[in-house]
PyMOL CGO cylinders between C-alpha atoms (Angstrom):
from pymol import cmd
from pymol.cgo import CYLINDER

trace = [
    CYLINDER, -26.56, -71.07, -188.19, -27.28, -73.64, -190.90, 0.3, 1, 1, 1, 1, 1, 1,
    CYLINDER, -27.28, -73.64, -190.90, -23.68, -74.80, -192.54, 0.3, 1, 1, 1, 1, 1, 1,
    CYLINDER, -23.68, -74.80, -192.54, -22.96, -74.96, -188.56, 0.3, 1, 1, 1, 1, 1, 1,
    CYLINDER, -22.96, -74.96, -188.56, -25.67, -77.29, -188.04, 0.3, 1, 1, 1, 1, 1, 1,
    CYLINDER, -25.67, -77.29, -188.04, -24.52, -79.52, -190.66, 0.3, 1, 1, 1, 1, 1, 1,
    CYLINDER, -24.52, -79.52, -190.66, -21.37, -79.34, -189.64, 0.3, 1, 1, 1, 1, 1, 1,
    CYLINDER, -21.37, -79.34, -189.64, -22.53, -80.98, -186.11, 0.3, 1, 1, 1, 1, 1, 1,
    CYLINDER, -22.53, -80.98, -186.11, -24.95, -83.10, -188.03, 0.3, 1, 1, 1, 1, 1, 1,
    CYLINDER, -24.95, -83.10, -188.03, -21.48, -85.03, -189.63, 0.3, 1, 1, 1, 1, 1, 1,
    CYLINDER, -21.48, -85.03, -189.63, -19.37, -85.26, -185.96, 0.3, 1, 1, 1, 1, 1, 1,
    CYLINDER, -19.37, -85.26, -185.96, -22.84, -87.16, -184.40, 0.3, 1, 1, 1, 1, 1, 1,
    CYLINDER, -22.84, -87.16, -184.40, -24.12, -89.05, -188.01, 0.3, 1, 1, 1, 1, 1, 1,
    CYLINDER, -24.12, -89.05, -188.01, -20.35, -89.83, -187.59, 0.3, 1, 1, 1, 1, 1, 1,
    CYLINDER, -20.35, -89.83, -187.59, -20.12, -90.22, -183.48, 0.3, 1, 1, 1, 1, 1, 1,
    CYLINDER, -20.12, -90.22, -183.48, -23.54, -92.02, -183.58, 0.3, 1, 1, 1, 1, 1, 1,
    CYLINDER, -23.54, -92.02, -183.58, -22.01, -94.72, -185.12, 0.3, 1, 1, 1, 1, 1, 1,
    CYLINDER, -22.01, -94.72, -185.12, -19.64, -95.80, -182.34, 0.3, 1, 1, 1, 1, 1, 1,
    CYLINDER, -19.64, -95.80, -182.34, -16.41, -98.11, -182.20, 0.3, 1, 1, 1, 1, 1, 1,
    CYLINDER, -16.41, -98.11, -182.20, -16.71, -102.11, -183.19, 0.3, 1, 1, 1, 1, 1, 1,
    CYLINDER, -16.71, -102.11, -183.19, -18.39, -102.33, -180.01, 0.3, 1, 1, 1, 1, 1, 1,
    CYLINDER, -18.39, -102.33, -180.01, -22.24, -100.33, -180.05, 0.3, 1, 1, 1, 1, 1, 1,
    CYLINDER, -22.24, -100.33, -180.05, -22.90, -96.98, -180.49, 0.3, 1, 1, 1, 1, 1, 1,
    CYLINDER, -22.90, -96.98, -180.49, -22.85, -93.79, -179.06, 0.3, 1, 1, 1, 1, 1, 1,
    CYLINDER, -22.85, -93.79, -179.06, -26.19, -93.38, -177.65, 0.3, 1, 1, 1, 1, 1, 1,
    CYLINDER, -26.19, -93.38, -177.65, -26.10, -89.33, -176.57, 0.3, 1, 1, 1, 1, 1, 1,
    CYLINDER, -26.10, -89.33, -176.57, -24.93, -88.94, -180.73, 0.3, 1, 1, 1, 1, 1, 1,
    CYLINDER, -24.93, -88.94, -180.73, -27.91, -90.66, -181.55, 0.3, 1, 1, 1, 1, 1, 1,
    CYLINDER, -27.91, -90.66, -181.55, -29.99, -88.41, -180.28, 0.3, 1, 1, 1, 1, 1, 1,
    CYLINDER, -29.99, -88.41, -180.28, -28.26, -85.57, -181.05, 0.3, 1, 1, 1, 1, 1, 1,
    CYLINDER, -28.26, -85.57, -181.05, -28.05, -86.55, -185.25, 0.3, 1, 1, 1, 1, 1, 1,
    CYLINDER, -28.05, -86.55, -185.25, -32.10, -87.20, -184.44, 0.3, 1, 1, 1, 1, 1, 1,
    CYLINDER, -32.10, -87.20, -184.44, -32.31, -83.64, -183.41, 0.3, 1, 1, 1, 1, 1, 1,
    CYLINDER, -32.31, -83.64, -183.41, -30.46, -82.08, -185.88, 0.3, 1, 1, 1, 1, 1, 1,
    CYLINDER, -30.46, -82.08, -185.88, -32.16, -83.62, -188.89, 0.3, 1, 1, 1, 1, 1, 1,
    CYLINDER, -32.16, -83.62, -188.89, -35.08, -82.63, -187.21, 0.3, 1, 1, 1, 1, 1, 1,
    CYLINDER, -35.08, -82.63, -187.21, -34.40, -79.07, -187.12, 0.3, 1, 1, 1, 1, 1, 1,
    CYLINDER, -34.40, -79.07, -187.12, -33.27, -79.30, -191.12, 0.3, 1, 1, 1, 1, 1, 1,
    CYLINDER, -33.27, -79.30, -191.12, -36.49, -80.91, -192.11, 0.3, 1, 1, 1, 1, 1, 1,
    CYLINDER, -36.49, -80.91, -192.11, -35.95, -84.66, -192.17, 0.3, 1, 1, 1, 1, 1, 1,
    CYLINDER, -35.95, -84.66, -192.17, -38.12, -85.81, -189.91, 0.3, 1, 1, 1, 1, 1, 1,
    CYLINDER, -38.12, -85.81, -189.91, -38.29, -89.43, -191.42, 0.3, 1, 1, 1, 1, 1, 1,
    CYLINDER, -38.29, -89.43, -191.42, -33.84, -89.88, -190.70, 0.3, 1, 1, 1, 1, 1, 1,
    CYLINDER, -33.84, -89.88, -190.70, -34.84, -87.99, -187.40, 0.3, 1, 1, 1, 1, 1, 1,
    CYLINDER, -34.84, -87.99, -187.40, -37.25, -90.30, -186.18, 0.3, 1, 1, 1, 1, 1, 1,
    CYLINDER, -37.25, -90.30, -186.18, -34.33, -93.81, -187.85, 0.3, 1, 1, 1, 1, 1, 1,
    CYLINDER, -34.33, -93.81, -187.85, -31.72, -92.21, -185.08, 0.3, 1, 1, 1, 1, 1, 1,
    CYLINDER, -31.72, -92.21, -185.08, -34.04, -91.30, -182.40, 0.3, 1, 1, 1, 1, 1, 1,
    CYLINDER, -34.04, -91.30, -182.40, -35.05, -94.35, -182.68, 0.3, 1, 1, 1, 1, 1, 1,
    CYLINDER, -35.05, -94.35, -182.68, -32.21, -95.82, -182.62, 0.3, 1, 1, 1, 1, 1, 1,
    CYLINDER, -32.21, -95.82, -182.62, -31.44, -94.06, -179.39, 0.3, 1, 1, 1, 1, 1, 1,
    CYLINDER, -31.44, -94.06, -179.39, -34.52, -95.32, -177.73, 0.3, 1, 1, 1, 1, 1, 1,
    CYLINDER, -34.52, -95.32, -177.73, -33.24, -99.10, -178.49, 0.3, 1, 1, 1, 1, 1, 1,
    CYLINDER, -33.24, -99.10, -178.49, -29.83, -99.29, -178.11, 0.3, 1, 1, 1, 1, 1, 1,
    CYLINDER, -29.83, -99.29, -178.11, -30.34, -101.31, -174.89, 0.3, 1, 1, 1, 1, 1, 1,
    CYLINDER, -30.34, -101.31, -174.89, -31.79, -104.17, -177.11, 0.3, 1, 1, 1, 1, 1, 1,
    CYLINDER, -31.79, -104.17, -177.11, -28.76, -104.67, -179.04, 0.3, 1, 1, 1, 1, 1, 1,
    CYLINDER, -28.76, -104.67, -179.04, -26.13, -102.30, -176.68, 0.3, 1, 1, 1, 1, 1, 1,
    CYLINDER, -26.13, -102.30, -176.68, -26.61, -102.91, -173.16, 0.3, 1, 1, 1, 1, 1, 1,
    CYLINDER, -26.61, -102.91, -173.16, -23.30, -101.74, -172.09, 0.3, 1, 1, 1, 1, 1, 1,
    CYLINDER, -23.30, -101.74, -172.09, -23.47, -98.64, -174.45, 0.3, 1, 1, 1, 1, 1, 1,
    CYLINDER, -23.47, -98.64, -174.45, -27.17, -97.71, -173.00, 0.3, 1, 1, 1, 1, 1, 1,
    CYLINDER, -27.17, -97.71, -173.00, -28.18, -95.61, -169.69, 0.3, 1, 1, 1, 1, 1, 1,
    CYLINDER, -28.18, -95.61, -169.69, -31.34, -95.18, -168.71, 0.3, 1, 1, 1, 1, 1, 1,
    CYLINDER, -31.34, -95.18, -168.71, -31.87, -91.50, -168.06, 0.3, 1, 1, 1, 1, 1, 1,
    CYLINDER, -31.87, -91.50, -168.06, -30.80, -91.43, -171.58, 0.3, 1, 1, 1, 1, 1, 1,
    CYLINDER, -30.80, -91.43, -171.58, -33.34, -94.15, -173.00, 0.3, 1, 1, 1, 1, 1, 1,
    CYLINDER, -33.34, -94.15, -173.00, -36.23, -92.64, -171.03, 0.3, 1, 1, 1, 1, 1, 1,
    CYLINDER, -36.23, -92.64, -171.03, -35.38, -89.43, -172.74, 0.3, 1, 1, 1, 1, 1, 1,
    CYLINDER, -35.38, -89.43, -172.74, -35.04, -90.99, -176.94, 0.3, 1, 1, 1, 1, 1, 1,
    CYLINDER, -35.04, -90.99, -176.94, -38.24, -93.33, -175.48, 0.3, 1, 1, 1, 1, 1, 1,
    CYLINDER, -38.24, -93.33, -175.48, -40.08, -90.15, -174.60, 0.3, 1, 1, 1, 1, 1, 1,
    CYLINDER, -40.08, -90.15, -174.60, -38.64, -87.88, -178.13, 0.3, 1, 1, 1, 1, 1, 1,
    CYLINDER, -38.64, -87.88, -178.13, -39.40, -91.26, -180.30, 0.3, 1, 1, 1, 1, 1, 1,
    CYLINDER, -39.40, -91.26, -180.30, -42.91, -91.23, -179.20, 0.3, 1, 1, 1, 1, 1, 1,
    CYLINDER, -42.91, -91.23, -179.20, -43.78, -87.55, -179.15, 0.3, 1, 1, 1, 1, 1, 1,
    CYLINDER, -43.78, -87.55, -179.15, -42.46, -87.00, -183.07, 0.3, 1, 1, 1, 1, 1, 1,
    CYLINDER, -42.46, -87.00, -183.07, -44.45, -90.53, -183.85, 0.3, 1, 1, 1, 1, 1, 1,
    CYLINDER, -44.45, -90.53, -183.85, -47.47, -89.01, -182.75, 0.3, 1, 1, 1, 1, 1, 1,
    CYLINDER, -47.47, -89.01, -182.75, -46.51, -85.73, -184.49, 0.3, 1, 1, 1, 1, 1, 1,
    CYLINDER, -46.51, -85.73, -184.49, -45.45, -87.64, -187.93, 0.3, 1, 1, 1, 1, 1, 1,
    CYLINDER, -45.45, -87.64, -187.93, -49.02, -89.16, -187.36, 0.3, 1, 1, 1, 1, 1, 1,
    CYLINDER, -49.02, -89.16, -187.36, -51.36, -86.42, -187.07, 0.3, 1, 1, 1, 1, 1, 1,
    CYLINDER, -51.36, -86.42, -187.07, -49.65, -84.65, -189.93, 0.3, 1, 1, 1, 1, 1, 1,
    CYLINDER, -49.65, -84.65, -189.93, -49.75, -86.85, -192.18, 0.3, 1, 1, 1, 1, 1, 1,
    CYLINDER, -49.75, -86.85, -192.18, -53.03, -88.76, -191.30, 0.3, 1, 1, 1, 1, 1, 1,
    CYLINDER, -53.03, -88.76, -191.30, -55.63, -87.37, -193.36, 0.3, 1, 1, 1, 1, 1, 1,
    CYLINDER, -55.63, -87.37, -193.36, -59.04, -85.66, -191.43, 0.3, 1, 1, 1, 1, 1, 1,
]
cmd.load_cgo(trace, "trace")
């Protein structure tokens, strides 16, 4: 199970880099999701943010539905991290 996640994470990280032209948006999201499952919230947030902002630098690689999902996930995860790390 955890070994499978680690292997899948390596695949998604490699795929998220895309080719010379731009990133693979769904792989950015999947890498972020797996990193969160592996308890690496900071790295997870970075990948999900990259997914949410693909449209800015690589509009040809962006799909509106994926961008919407990534933006929602980024906002939710950001709020959860802030809640867990903010004293009081």
